[in-house]
N, CA, C and O atoms as a DFTB+ gen file, in Angstrom:
772 C
 N C O
     1  1      -3.527      14.378     -11.834
     2  2      -2.373      13.492     -11.681
     3  2      -1.145      14.145     -12.307
     4  3      -1.259      14.960     -13.222
     5  1      -0.008      13.787     -11.816
     6  2       1.247      14.289     -12.357
     7  2       1.557      13.589     -13.679
     8  3       0.729      12.867     -14.236
     9  1       2.749      13.822     -14.151
    10  2       3.181      13.183     -15.392
    11  2       3.164      11.662     -15.266
    12  3       3.526      11.106     -14.229
    13  1       2.735      11.004     -16.340
    14  2       2.653       9.544     -16.344
    15  2       4.041       8.933     -16.210
    16  3       4.981       9.325     -16.903
    17  1       4.147       7.969     -15.307
    18  2       5.384       7.220     -15.107
    19  2       5.099       5.770     -15.461
    20  3       4.147       5.178     -14.954
    21  1       5.923       5.198     -16.330
    22  2       5.843       3.778     -16.671
    23  2       7.257       3.235     -16.724
    24  3       8.007       3.522     -17.657
    25  1       7.620       2.448     -15.718
    26  2       8.983       1.940     -15.590
    27  2       8.944       0.483     -15.145
    28  3       8.365       0.159     -14.108
    29  1       9.559      -0.389     -15.928
    30  2       9.718      -1.804     -15.568
    31  2       8.399      -2.464     -15.184
    32  3       8.344      -3.265     -14.250
    33  1       7.345      -2.124     -15.907
    34  2       6.043      -2.721     -15.658
    35  2       5.232      -2.044     -14.569
    36  3       4.090      -2.435     -14.327
    37  1       5.784      -1.048     -13.910
    38  2       5.086      -0.315     -12.855
    39  2       4.689       1.054     -13.381
    40  3       5.348       1.607     -14.261
    41  1       3.607       1.596     -12.835
    42  2       3.075       2.863     -13.323
    43  2       2.385       3.623     -12.199
    44  3       1.995       3.051     -11.181
    45  1       2.248       4.915     -12.410
    46  2       1.441       5.730     -11.504
    47  2       0.069       5.998     -12.124
    48  3      -0.704       6.796     -11.594
    49  1      -0.236       5.338     -13.239
    50  2      -1.547       5.473     -13.881
    51  2      -2.623       4.841     -12.996
    52  3      -2.343       3.954     -12.190
    53  1      -3.839       5.307     -13.162
    54  2      -4.967       4.706     -12.456
    55  2      -5.348       3.400     -13.151
    56  3      -5.695       3.388     -14.332
    57  1      -5.278       2.322     -12.412
    58  2      -5.573       0.999     -12.953
    59  2      -6.876       0.477     -12.378
    60  3      -7.330       0.924     -11.324
    61  1      -7.465      -0.466     -13.076
    62  2      -8.573      -1.226     -12.538
    63  2      -8.034      -2.531     -11.979
    64  3      -6.833      -2.794     -12.036
    65  1      -8.927      -3.341     -11.442
    66  2      -8.543      -4.654     -10.920
    67  2      -9.709      -5.589     -11.145
    68  3     -10.854      -5.255     -10.840
    69  1      -9.417      -6.760     -11.678
    70  2     -10.441      -7.743     -12.020
    71  2     -10.230      -9.002     -11.192
    72  3      -9.152      -9.595     -11.208
    73  1     -11.278      -9.403     -10.465
    74  2     -11.216     -10.628      -9.663
    75  2     -11.280     -11.843     -10.573
    76  3     -11.956     -11.821     -11.602
    77  1     -10.582     -12.896     -10.199
    78  2     -10.631     -14.170     -10.917
    79  2     -11.782     -15.043     -10.423
    80  3     -12.156     -16.010     -11.086
    81  1     -12.332     -14.714      -9.288
    82  2     -13.414     -15.484      -8.682
    83  2     -14.685     -14.642      -8.688
    84  3     -14.642     -13.445      -8.974
    85  1     -15.793     -15.258      -8.379
    86  2     -17.075     -14.554      -8.394
    87  2     -17.130     -13.475      -7.312
    88  3     -16.725     -13.692      -6.170
    89  1     -17.637     -12.320      -7.701
    90  2     -17.836     -11.233      -6.752
    91  2     -19.296     -11.228      -6.315
    92  3     -20.153     -11.825      -6.966
    93  1     -19.565     -10.553      -5.212
    94  2     -20.931     -10.422      -4.718
    95  2     -21.656      -9.398      -5.582
    96  3     -21.163      -8.288      -5.784
    97  1     -22.810      -9.767      -6.083
    98  2     -23.653      -8.842      -6.844
    99  2     -24.400      -7.960      -5.852
   100  3     -24.944      -8.454      -4.865
   101  1     -24.426      -6.667      -6.112
   102  2     -25.154      -5.773      -5.219
   103  2     -26.624      -6.147      -5.130
   104  3     -27.263      -5.935      -4.100
   105  1     -27.163      -6.705      -6.212
   106  2     -28.575      -7.108      -6.232
   107  2     -28.877      -8.234      -5.241
   108  3     -29.997      -8.345      -4.741
   109  1     -27.883      -9.056      -4.964
   110  2     -28.110     -10.182      -4.049
   111  2     -27.363     -10.029      -2.725
   112  3     -27.391     -10.938      -1.896
   113  1     -26.700      -8.899      -2.518
   114  2     -25.945      -8.672      -1.283
   115  2     -26.891      -8.548      -0.090
   116  3     -28.001      -8.029      -0.208
   117  1     -26.433      -9.031       1.044
   118  2     -27.214      -8.908       2.278
   119  2     -27.100      -7.480       2.807
   120  3     -26.182      -6.754       2.427
   121  1     -28.011      -7.074       3.668
   122  2     -27.882      -5.743       4.283
   123  2     -26.534      -5.564       4.994
   124  3     -25.950      -4.481       4.960
   125  1     -26.042      -6.637       5.640
   126  2     -24.740      -6.562       6.312
   127  2     -23.617      -6.304       5.294
   128  3     -22.738      -5.476       5.534
   129  1     -23.649      -7.008       4.170
   130  2     -22.627      -6.810       3.138
   131  2     -22.680      -5.379       2.589
   132  3     -21.637      -4.752       2.403
   133  1     -23.858      -4.870       2.336
   134  2     -23.996      -3.494       1.835
   135  2     -23.433      -2.509       2.855
   136  3     -22.705      -1.585       2.491
   137  1     -23.765      -2.700       4.121
   138  2     -23.273      -1.804       5.171
   139  2     -21.750      -1.816       5.238
   140  3     -21.123      -0.763       5.361
   141  1     -21.157      -3.001       5.158
   142  2     -19.691      -3.105       5.213
   143  2     -19.058      -2.442       3.990
   144  3     -18.044      -1.756       4.121
   145  1     -19.632      -2.634       2.817
   146  2     -19.111      -1.972       1.622
   147  2     -19.160      -0.456       1.785
   148  3     -18.207       0.237       1.430
   149  1     -20.256       0.057       2.317
   150  2     -20.395       1.506       2.489
   151  2     -19.405       2.064       3.496
   152  3     -18.989       3.217       3.380
   153  1     -19.020       1.263       4.485
   154  2     -18.046       1.693       5.492
   155  2     -16.603       1.564       5.007
   156  3     -15.713       2.236       5.529
   157  1     -16.365       0.711       4.020
   158  2     -15.000       0.331       3.652
   159  2     -14.267       1.367       2.815
   160  3     -13.149       1.759       3.149
   161  1     -14.890       1.812       1.731
   162  2     -14.203       2.688       0.775
   163  2     -15.262       3.351      -0.097
   164  3     -16.280       2.729      -0.401
   165  1     -15.046       4.600      -0.506
   166  2     -16.056       5.273      -1.336
   167  2     -16.406       4.528      -2.637
   168  3     -17.527       4.644      -3.131
   169  1     -15.463       3.774      -3.184
   170  2     -15.708       3.069      -4.447
   171  2     -15.905       1.567      -4.259
   172  3     -15.847       0.807      -5.226
   173  1     -16.137       1.138      -3.028
   174  2     -16.223      -0.300      -2.746
   175  2     -17.341      -0.988      -3.516
   176  3     -17.200      -2.153      -3.885
   177  1     -18.434      -0.306      -3.763
   178  2     -19.572      -0.932      -4.439
   179  2     -19.327      -1.159      -5.936
   180  3     -20.117      -1.833      -6.597
   181  1     -18.249      -0.605      -6.465
   182  2     -17.933      -0.819      -7.884
   183  2     -16.555      -1.452      -8.074
   184  3     -16.065      -1.551      -9.199
   185  1     -15.938      -1.874      -6.987
   186  2     -14.601      -2.463      -7.019
   187  2     -14.682      -3.974      -6.859
   188  3     -15.214      -4.471      -5.867
   189  1     -14.152      -4.703      -7.837
   190  2     -14.100      -6.168      -7.733
   191  2     -13.406      -6.613      -6.445
   192  3     -13.801      -7.612      -5.843
   193  1     -12.390      -5.890      -6.027
   194  2     -11.635      -6.256      -4.829
   195  2     -12.567      -6.304      -3.615
   196  3     -12.636      -7.314      -2.916
   197  1     -13.270      -5.222      -3.378
   198  2     -14.185      -5.168      -2.237
   199  2     -15.376      -6.099      -2.435
   200  3     -15.842      -6.730      -1.486
   201  1     -15.864      -6.181      -3.660
   202  2     -17.017      -7.035      -3.934
   203  2     -16.676      -8.517      -3.787
   204  3     -17.566      -9.336      -3.557
   205  1     -15.400      -8.865      -3.917
   206  2     -15.002     -10.239      -3.608
   207  2     -14.809     -10.410      -2.103
   208  3     -15.325     -11.361      -1.516
   209  1     -14.070      -9.494      -1.478
   210  2     -13.784      -9.637      -0.051
   211  2     -15.047      -9.620       0.805
   212  3     -15.055     -10.180       1.901
   213  1     -16.117      -8.984       0.320
   214  2     -17.341      -8.892       1.121
   215  2     -18.088     -10.229       1.206
   216  3     -19.122     -10.315       1.870
   217  1     -17.575     -11.267       0.543
   218  2     -18.100     -12.617       0.808
   219  2     -17.966     -12.920       2.305
   220  3     -18.767     -13.664       2.871
   221  1     -16.952     -12.340       2.929
   222  2     -16.736     -12.461       4.372
   223  2     -16.820     -11.053       4.967
   224  3     -15.789     -10.425       5.207
   225  1     -18.033     -10.553       5.206
   226  2     -18.195      -9.146       5.595
   227  2     -17.465      -8.759       6.878
   228  3     -16.947      -7.647       6.973
   229  1     -17.413      -9.644       7.856
   230  2     -16.737      -9.285       9.105
   231  2     -15.234      -9.148       8.888
   232  3     -14.606      -8.262       9.467
   233  1     -14.654     -10.009       8.068
   234  2     -13.224      -9.904       7.772
   235  2     -12.943      -8.602       7.017
   236  3     -11.988      -7.895       7.338
   237  1     -13.768      -8.282       6.018
   238  2     -13.584      -7.029       5.287
   239  2     -13.740      -5.835       6.211
   240  3     -12.976      -4.875       6.114
   241  1     -14.707      -5.878       7.094
   242  2     -14.903      -4.767       8.036
   243  2     -13.650      -4.548       8.885
   244  3     -13.173      -3.422       9.025
   245  1     -13.127      -5.631       9.447
   246  2     -11.933      -5.513      10.295
   247  2     -10.712      -5.102       9.484
   248  3      -9.876      -4.338       9.966
   249  1     -10.602      -5.606       8.254
   250  2      -9.513      -5.211       7.364
   251  2      -9.565      -3.710       7.099
   252  3      -8.539      -3.032       7.134
   253  1     -10.744      -3.203       6.837
   254  2     -10.888      -1.783       6.526
   255  2     -10.580      -0.914       7.735
   256  3      -9.941       0.129       7.597
   257  1     -11.022      -1.325       8.913
   258  2     -10.714      -0.579      10.135
   259  2      -9.201      -0.519      10.342
   260  3      -8.648       0.550      10.601
   261  1      -8.533      -1.675      10.225
   262  2      -7.075      -1.714      10.415
   263  2      -6.364      -0.889       9.349
   264  3      -5.491      -0.082       9.670
   265  1      -6.730      -1.083       8.081
   266  2      -6.083      -0.351       6.993
   267  2      -6.223       1.156       7.190
   268  3      -5.239       1.890       7.098
   269  1      -7.441       1.616       7.461
   270  2      -7.665       3.054       7.604
   271  2      -6.923       3.628       8.804
   272  3      -6.415       4.748       8.738
   273  1      -6.854       2.880       9.891
   274  2      -6.106       3.354      11.056
   275  2      -4.613       3.444      10.759
   276  3      -3.949       4.398      11.164
   277  1      -4.093       2.453      10.056
   278  2      -2.658       2.437       9.749
   279  2      -2.280       3.536       8.762
   280  3      -1.292       4.241       8.965
   281  1      -3.051       3.683       7.712
   282  2      -2.650       4.601       6.640
   283  2      -3.114       6.040       6.843
   284  3      -2.501       6.958       6.299
   285  1      -4.185       6.262       7.617
   286  2      -4.762       7.606       7.700
   287  2      -4.786       8.220       9.091
   288  3      -5.176       9.379       9.228
   289  1      -4.389       7.500      10.114
   290  2      -4.448       8.047      11.470
   291  2      -3.556       9.284      11.591
   292  3      -2.459       9.324      11.034
   293  1      -4.033      10.280      12.317
   294  2      -3.203      11.477      12.513
   295  2      -2.030      11.172      13.445
   296  3      -2.057      10.216      14.219
   297  1      -1.012      12.008      13.345
   298  2       0.164      11.848      14.193
   299  2       1.100      10.793      13.643
   300  3       0.811      10.157      12.629
   301  1       2.208      10.614      14.310
   302  2       3.182       9.614      13.879
   303  2       3.861      10.003      12.588
   304  3       4.115      11.182      12.341
   305  1       4.151       9.024      11.772
   306  2       4.855       9.236      10.507
   307  2       3.984      10.032       9.536
   308  3       2.787       9.770       9.423
   309  1       4.575      11.001       8.836
   310  2       3.800      11.718       7.826
   311  2       3.188      10.742       6.815
   312  3       3.808       9.741       6.457
   313  1       1.978      11.041       6.365
   314  2       1.271      10.140       5.455
   315  2       2.055       9.871       4.189
   316  3       2.038       8.748       3.685
   317  1       2.738      10.866       3.662
   318  2       3.512      10.649       2.427
   319  2       4.556       9.563       2.644
   320  3       4.798       8.755       1.748
   321  1       5.175       9.531       3.810
   322  2       6.187       8.506       4.079
   323  2       5.548       7.129       4.264
   324  3       6.147       6.125       3.880
   325  1       4.364       7.061       4.834
   326  2       3.648       5.783       4.925
   327  2       3.355       5.267       3.512
   328  3       3.491       4.077       3.228
   329  1       2.950       6.192       2.638
   330  2       2.643       5.823       1.245
   331  2       3.910       5.390       0.508
   332  3       3.861       4.487      -0.326
   333  1       5.039       6.024       0.809
   334  2       6.308       5.611       0.208
   335  2       6.630       4.176       0.628
   336  3       6.996       3.353      -0.211
   337  1       6.497       3.874       1.914
   338  2       6.734       2.507       2.382
   339  2       5.816       1.511       1.692
   340  3       6.258       0.435       1.289
   341  1       4.528       1.863       1.550
   342  2       3.565       0.983       0.874
   343  2       3.942       0.774      -0.586
   344  3       3.786      -0.326      -1.115
   345  1       4.431       1.810      -1.233
   346  2       4.837       1.708      -2.642
   347  2       6.050       0.799      -2.778
   348  3       6.114      -0.021      -3.693
   349  1       7.004       0.940      -1.879
   350  2       8.204       0.097      -1.914
   351  2       7.826      -1.372      -1.738
   352  3       8.274      -2.223      -2.506
   353  1       7.008      -1.672      -0.738
   354  2       6.599      -3.055      -0.499
   355  2       5.903      -3.613      -1.734
   356  3       6.173      -4.738      -2.154
   357  1       5.005      -2.816      -2.311
   358  2       4.254      -3.268      -3.486
   359  2       5.178      -3.483      -4.677
   360  3       4.974      -4.411      -5.460
   361  1       6.186      -2.641      -4.818
   362  2       7.173      -2.805      -5.902
   363  2       7.972      -4.086      -5.690
   364  3       8.165      -4.860      -6.628
   365  1       8.436      -4.313      -4.471
   366  2       9.227      -5.508      -4.160
   367  2       8.388      -6.770      -4.380
   368  3       8.883      -7.759      -4.919
   369  1       7.120      -6.736      -3.963
   370  2       6.250      -7.905      -4.093
   371  2       5.688      -8.081      -5.501
   372  3       5.077      -9.108      -5.798
   373  1       5.886      -7.099      -6.363
   374  2       5.389      -7.205      -7.736
   375  2       3.913      -6.899      -7.886
   376  3       3.290      -7.330      -8.857
   377  1       3.341      -6.163      -6.944
   378  2       1.920      -5.821      -7.012
   379  2       1.761      -4.490      -7.748
   380  3       1.807      -3.418      -7.144
   381  1       1.574      -4.585      -9.050
   382  2       1.483      -3.401      -9.920
   383  2       0.316      -2.512      -9.508
   384  3       0.443      -1.288      -9.477
   385  1      -0.821      -3.129      -9.191
   386  2      -2.003      -2.338      -8.822
   387  2      -1.726      -1.516      -7.560
   388  3      -1.911      -0.299      -7.565
   389  1      -1.290      -2.163      -6.488
   390  2      -1.037      -1.442      -5.229
   391  2       0.064      -0.392      -5.401
   392  3      -0.035       0.707      -4.856
   393  1       1.096      -0.727      -6.146
   394  2       2.167       0.248      -6.382
   395  2       1.623       1.490      -7.067
   396  3       2.027       2.603      -6.732
   397  1       0.710       1.320      -8.025
   398  2       0.167       2.480      -8.733
   399  2      -0.669       3.347      -7.789
   400  3      -0.546       4.572      -7.803
   401  1      -1.506       2.730      -6.981
   402  2      -2.367       3.481      -6.057
   403  2      -1.526       4.273      -5.070
   404  3      -1.788       5.454      -4.841
   405  1      -0.530       3.644      -4.490
   406  2       0.232       4.302      -3.432
   407  2       1.285       5.249      -3.985
   408  3       1.689       6.189      -3.302
   409  1       1.733       5.016      -5.206
   410  2       2.572       6.014      -5.879
   411  2       1.776       7.303      -6.073
   412  3       2.281       8.398      -5.824
   413  1       0.535       7.163      -6.518
   414  2      -0.315       8.340      -6.702
   415  2      -0.523       9.087      -5.388
   416  3      -0.445      10.314      -5.342
   417  1      -0.785       8.341      -4.331
   418  2      -1.022       8.987      -3.032
   419  2       0.234       9.689      -2.536
   420  3       0.156      10.795      -2.000
   421  1       1.397       9.056      -2.711
   422  2       2.649       9.718      -2.332
   423  2       2.789      11.026      -3.098
   424  3       3.081      12.067      -2.509
   425  1       2.581      10.973      -4.407
   426  2       2.714      12.160      -5.250
   427  2       1.752      13.265      -4.817
   428  3       2.132      14.435      -4.789
   429  1       0.519      12.910      -4.479
   430  2      -0.461      13.906      -4.031
   431  2      -0.027      14.562      -2.733
   432  3      -0.181      15.771      -2.567
   433  1       0.509      13.785      -1.823
   434  2       0.891      14.296      -0.515
   435  2       2.240      15.008      -0.534
   436  3       2.397      16.058       0.090
   437  1       3.213      14.442      -1.246
   438  2       4.571      15.001      -1.263
   439  2       4.756      16.062      -2.339
   440  3       5.713      16.835      -2.292
   441  1       3.844      16.102      -3.312
   442  2       3.906      17.066      -4.424
   443  2       5.153      16.889      -5.281
   444  3       5.732      17.857      -5.774
   445  1       5.559      15.610      -5.450
   446  2       6.723      15.311      -6.291
   447  2       6.694      13.853      -6.702
   448  3       5.999      13.038      -6.094
   449  1       7.456      13.529      -7.742
   450  2       7.479      12.161      -8.271
   451  2       8.866      11.526      -8.238
   452  3       9.005      10.339      -8.533
   453  1       9.883      12.289      -7.885
   454  2      11.256      11.783      -7.995
   455  2      11.486      10.489      -7.232
   456  3      12.140       9.580      -7.744
   457  1      10.959      10.391      -6.015
   458  2      11.163       9.167      -5.225
   459  2      10.456       7.972      -5.864
   460  3      10.949       6.847      -5.797
   461  1       9.309       8.217      -6.480
   462  2       8.561       7.129      -7.123
   463  2       9.316       6.625      -8.349
   464  3       9.399       5.418      -8.580
   465  1       9.858       7.535      -9.121
   466  2      10.673       7.139     -10.279
   467  2      11.829       6.256      -9.805
   468  3      12.122       5.231     -10.421
   469  1      12.475       6.650      -8.724
   470  2      13.590       5.860      -8.193
   471  2      13.127       4.484      -7.696
   472  3      13.785       3.477      -7.957
   473  1      12.002       4.442      -6.984
   474  2      11.482       3.164      -6.477
   475  2      11.144       2.229      -7.631
   476  3      11.458       1.040      -7.580
   477  1      10.506       2.758      -8.668
   478  2      10.148       1.918      -9.807
   479  2      11.395       1.448     -10.560
   480  3      11.432       0.313     -11.034
   481  1      12.402       2.291     -10.676
   482  2      13.645       1.909     -11.358
   483  2      14.409       0.858     -10.573
   484  3      14.716      -0.209     -11.103
   485  1      14.714       1.141      -9.333
   486  2      15.472       0.211      -8.494
   487  2      15.261       0.589      -7.032
   488  3      15.923       1.495      -6.527
   489  1      14.356      -0.086      -6.356
   490  2      14.086       0.287      -4.970
   491  2      15.313       0.192      -4.060
   492  3      15.383       0.884      -3.044
   493  1      16.260      -0.640      -4.408
   494  2      17.437      -0.813      -3.551
   495  2      18.332       0.419      -3.494
   496  3      19.149       0.545      -2.582
   497  1      18.190       1.321      -4.449
   498  2      18.992       2.550      -4.444
   499  2      18.119       3.794      -4.327
   500  3      18.614       4.909      -4.485
   501  1      16.833       3.621      -4.052
   502  2      15.880       4.734      -4.057
   503  2      15.931       5.558      -2.775
   504  3      16.332       5.085      -1.711
   505  1      15.511       6.800      -2.924
   506  2      15.407       7.739      -1.810
   507  2      16.134       9.018      -2.141
   508  3      17.290       9.002      -2.563
   509  1      15.445      10.132      -1.946
   510  2      16.022      11.430      -2.312
   511  2      16.700      12.128      -1.139
   512  3      17.251      13.218      -1.295
   513  1      16.659      11.506       0.027
   514  2      17.315      12.051       1.223
   515  2      17.734      10.871       2.084
   516  3      17.324       9.738       1.833
   517  1      18.540      11.130       3.085
   518  2      18.964      10.056       3.985
   519  2      17.752       9.428       4.679
   520  3      17.703       8.214       4.874
   521  1      16.789      10.252       5.045
   522  2      15.580       9.739       5.704
   523  2      14.794       8.834       4.753
   524  3      14.389       7.736       5.136
   525  1      14.578       9.285       3.525
   526  2      13.861       8.446       2.559
   527  2      14.613       7.156       2.271
   528  3      14.005       6.089       2.192
   529  1      15.926       7.243       2.113
   530  2      16.701       6.023       1.844
   531  2      16.561       5.031       2.994
   532  3      16.453       3.828       2.761
   533  1      16.562       5.522       4.232
   534  2      16.408       4.632       5.382
   535  2      15.007       3.997       5.398
   536  3      14.866       2.813       5.702
   537  1      13.992       4.773       5.078
   538  2      12.621       4.255       5.018
   539  2      12.520       3.177       3.946
   540  3      11.931       2.119       4.168
   541  1      13.093       3.455       2.795
   542  2      13.053       2.497       1.684
   543  2      13.807       1.226       2.060
   544  3      13.296       0.126       1.854
   545  1      14.998       1.358       2.600
   546  2      15.795       0.175       2.951
   547  2      15.114      -0.668       4.016
   548  3      15.114      -1.897       3.940
   549  1      14.533      -0.005       5.008
   550  2      13.827      -0.750       6.047
   551  2      12.611      -1.466       5.453
   552  3      12.340      -2.615       5.803
   553  1      11.883      -0.803       4.566
   554  2      10.709      -1.412       3.922
   555  2      11.112      -2.647       3.131
   556  3      10.404      -3.654       3.144
   557  1      12.245      -2.573       2.444
   558  2      12.750      -3.731       1.694
   559  2      13.135      -4.853       2.658
   560  3      12.770      -6.010       2.451
   561  1      13.870      -4.506       3.706
   562  2      14.324      -5.515       4.661
   563  2      13.145      -6.226       5.324
   564  3      13.138      -7.453       5.422
   565  1      12.145      -5.461       5.781
   566  2      11.006      -6.071       6.449
   567  2      10.177      -6.910       5.483
   568  3       9.563      -7.896       5.891
   569  1      10.154      -6.532       4.211
   570  2       9.418      -7.295       3.199
   571  2      10.145      -8.592       2.844
   572  3       9.541      -9.664       2.817
   573  1      11.430      -8.484       2.576
   574  2      12.203      -9.639       2.111
   575  2      12.713     -10.557       3.208
   576  3      12.895     -11.754       2.983
   577  1      12.943     -10.015       4.379
   578  2      13.598     -10.789       5.432
   579  2      13.045     -10.376       6.796
   580  3      13.791      -9.837       7.615
   581  1      11.756     -10.614       7.063
   582  2      11.158     -10.106       8.295
   583  2      11.829     -10.603       9.563
   584  3      11.850      -9.891      10.567
   585  1      12.375     -11.804       9.539
   586  2      13.054     -12.289      10.742
   587  2      14.481     -11.768      10.844
   588  3      15.184     -12.068      11.809
   589  1      14.912     -10.993       9.857
   590  2      16.255     -10.414       9.890
   591  2      16.307      -9.000      10.443
   592  3      17.392      -8.452      10.637
   593  1      15.149      -8.403      10.699
   594  2      15.124      -7.069      11.294
   595  2      15.739      -7.158      12.678
   596  3      15.426      -8.062      13.453
   597  1      16.616      -6.213      12.979
   598  2      17.381      -6.271      14.222
   599  2      17.417      -4.891      14.883
   600  3      16.919      -3.917      14.319
   601  1      17.999      -4.812      16.061
   602  2      18.168      -3.492      16.673
   603  2      18.931      -2.525      15.760
   604  3      18.671      -1.322      15.783
   605  1      19.862      -3.037      14.966
   606  2      20.602      -2.178      14.033
   607  2      19.674      -1.623      12.950
   608  3      19.847      -0.487      12.508
   609  1      18.698      -2.413      12.526
   610  2      17.727      -1.941      11.534
   611  2      16.935      -0.763      12.091
   612  3      16.700       0.226      11.396
   613  1      16.530      -0.881      13.344
   614  2      15.768       0.182      14.007
   615  2      16.661       1.397      14.231
   616  3      16.224       2.534      14.050
   617  1      17.908       1.159      14.623
   618  2      18.825       2.266      14.881
   619  2      19.081       3.078      13.608
   620  3      19.239       4.297      13.667
   621  1      19.122       2.403      12.467
   622  2      19.323       3.128      11.202
   623  2      18.188       4.117      10.958
   624  3      18.412       5.195      10.407
   625  1      16.983       3.762      11.360
   626  2      15.847       4.690      11.235
   627  2      15.969       5.834      12.241
   628  3      15.718       6.990      11.902
   629  1      16.349       5.516      13.464
   630  2      16.537       6.565      14.476
   631  2      17.646       7.530      14.074
   632  3      17.562       8.730      14.336
   633  1      18.679       6.999      13.439
   634  2      19.819       7.833      13.048
   635  2      19.450       8.918      12.038
   636  3      20.145       9.929      11.932
   637  1      18.365       8.714      11.299
   638  2      17.941       9.732      10.333
   639  2      16.725      10.514      10.845
   640  3      16.071      11.234      10.091
   641  1      16.438      10.357      12.148
   642  2      15.440      11.205      12.769
   643  2      14.061      10.627      12.980
   644  3      13.175      11.338      13.453
   645  1      13.838       9.351      12.645
   646  2      12.522       8.776      12.893
   647  2      12.327       8.550      14.388
   648  3      13.220       8.053      15.075
   649  1      11.167       8.915      14.872
   650  2      10.811       8.686      16.268
   651  2      10.256       7.269      16.404
   652  3       9.951       6.612      15.409
   653  1      10.132       6.814      17.628
   654  2       9.591       5.472      17.835
   655  2       8.155       5.343      17.303
   656  3       7.842       4.330      16.679
   657  1       7.266       6.332      17.526
   658  2       5.930       6.210      16.911
   659  2       5.986       6.185      15.373
   660  3       5.176       5.504      14.746
   661  1       6.911       6.902      14.771
   662  2       7.051       6.868      13.316
   663  2       7.549       5.502      12.841
   664  3       7.096       4.996      11.815
   665  1       8.468       4.916      13.578
   666  2       8.978       3.586      13.228
   667  2       7.844       2.558      13.306
   668  3       7.722       1.693      12.439
   669  1       7.025       2.659      14.340
   670  2       5.892       1.739      14.461
   671  2       4.915       1.940      13.297
   672  3       4.398       0.965      12.752
   673  1       4.657       3.195      12.913
   674  2       3.794       3.461      11.758
   675  2       4.358       2.832      10.490
   676  3       3.618       2.242       9.703
   677  1       5.659       2.956      10.292
   678  2       6.291       2.365       9.116
   679  2       6.143       0.840       9.142
   680  3       5.814       0.231       8.124
   681  1       6.381       0.232      10.291
   682  2       6.221      -1.230      10.400
   683  2       4.794      -1.644      10.072
   684  3       4.577      -2.614       9.346
   685  1       3.826      -0.915      10.602
   686  2       2.425      -1.225      10.299
   687  2       2.141      -1.099       8.806
   688  3       1.476      -1.958       8.227
   689  1       2.643      -0.030       8.176
   690  2       2.404       0.188       6.742
   691  2       2.999      -0.943       5.909
   692  3       2.348      -1.463       5.003
   693  1       4.213      -1.312       6.215
   694  2       4.873      -2.389       5.475
   695  2       4.133      -3.705       5.710
   696  3       3.895      -4.461       4.769
   697  1       3.774      -3.977       6.948
   698  2       3.119      -5.250       7.273
   699  2       1.753      -5.377       6.611
   700  3       1.417      -6.444       6.098
   701  1       0.969      -4.319       6.614
   702  2      -0.365      -4.449       6.020
   703  2      -0.273      -4.630       4.508
   704  3      -1.159      -5.226       3.895
   705  1       0.803      -4.113       3.904
   706  2       0.941      -4.327       2.468
   707  2       1.502      -5.693       2.125
   708  3       1.324      -6.155       0.998
   709  1       2.167      -6.350       3.047
   710  2       2.497      -7.760       2.825
   711  2       1.199      -8.539       2.649
   712  3       1.107      -9.425       1.799
   713  1       0.199      -8.202       3.458
   714  2      -1.112      -8.846       3.398
   715  2      -1.885      -8.391       2.165
   716  3      -2.371      -9.219       1.395
   717  1      -2.001      -7.079       1.976
   718  2      -2.790      -6.535       0.859
   719  2      -2.247      -7.008      -0.488
   720  3      -3.020      -7.391      -1.366
   721  1      -0.938      -6.984      -0.656
   722  2      -0.345      -7.425      -1.917
   723  2      -0.682      -8.885      -2.193
   724  3      -0.998      -9.245      -3.326
   725  1      -0.617      -9.711      -1.184
   726  2      -0.895     -11.135      -1.394
   727  2      -2.345     -11.368      -1.802
   728  3      -2.624     -12.237      -2.628
   729  1      -3.260     -10.606      -1.236
   730  2      -4.653     -10.712      -1.665
   731  2      -4.802     -10.271      -3.115
   732  3      -5.409     -10.976      -3.921
   733  1      -4.254      -9.115      -3.447
   734  2      -4.392      -8.584      -4.809
   735  2      -3.729      -9.494      -5.835
   736  3      -4.284      -9.720      -6.910
   737  1      -2.566     -10.009      -5.519
   738  2      -1.819     -10.829      -6.471
   739  2      -2.429     -12.211      -6.681
   740  3      -2.228     -12.824      -7.730
   741  1      -3.162     -12.699      -5.706
   742  2      -3.642     -14.072      -5.767
   743  2      -5.145     -14.212      -5.967
   744  3      -5.659     -15.325      -6.073
   745  1      -5.840     -13.102      -6.017
   746  2      -7.281     -13.136      -6.227
   747  2      -7.710     -12.516      -7.557
   748  3      -8.874     -12.613      -7.946
   749  1      -6.776     -11.886      -8.245
   750  2      -7.134     -11.224      -9.498
   751  2      -5.937     -10.578     -10.146
   752  3      -4.794     -10.936      -9.865
   753  1      -6.208      -9.610     -11.026
   754  2      -5.115      -8.976     -11.770
   755  2      -5.438      -7.525     -12.092
   756  3      -6.605      -7.143     -12.183
   757  1      -4.394      -6.721     -12.264
   758  2      -4.630      -5.319     -12.636
   759  2      -5.183      -5.227     -14.067
   760  3      -4.917      -6.071     -14.922
   761  1      -5.949      -4.182     -14.278
   762  2      -6.499      -3.914     -15.605
   763  2      -5.974      -2.554     -16.049
   764  3      -6.211      -1.540     -15.393
   765  1      -5.261      -2.546     -17.167
   766  2      -4.678      -1.316     -17.695
   767  2      -5.662      -0.656     -18.650
   768  3      -6.316      -1.312     -19.460
   769  1      -5.744       0.690     -18.523
   770  2      -6.561       1.479     -19.463
   771  2      -7.944       1.093     -19.429
   772  3      -8.760       1.657     -20.157
């Protein structure tokens, strides 16, 4: 990991997450639940988040398919920019856990931390280039005012070189984190250290 960043309650440190409700015990999990956990994430069997969501294995399965397609599919927007959008949404929504995970992923992919420092300080002024600033501003707009997105919002992304498939990738990234943040914020809490 890069240098530790801790700004305004947000961090790039690796955090845990603790569910407020009962999680599924692996000892009592059904074969279907075990299969879904194994398909979802390498650490799903030790993560309270996945162990809670697997109460509804079909929903978790579909969530994981959608998440992985949005965040990891080849082509379209570079993965680092998808991670930047996810970090911005998580910062705006106050999801410390998600912001830390996606800040780390951005740093791994982009090989820098400057944009993350800016997002944690003040997302409204963040971005190290015109393209990043447009991505950040659009992520904020779609998070805070989804019915306010307009043709001008899309044109601002095109003006800095985003293609239509990249714009769709950004919309998907922002939208799935509206959902992910709400689950994380309302089902449990981050665990520091």
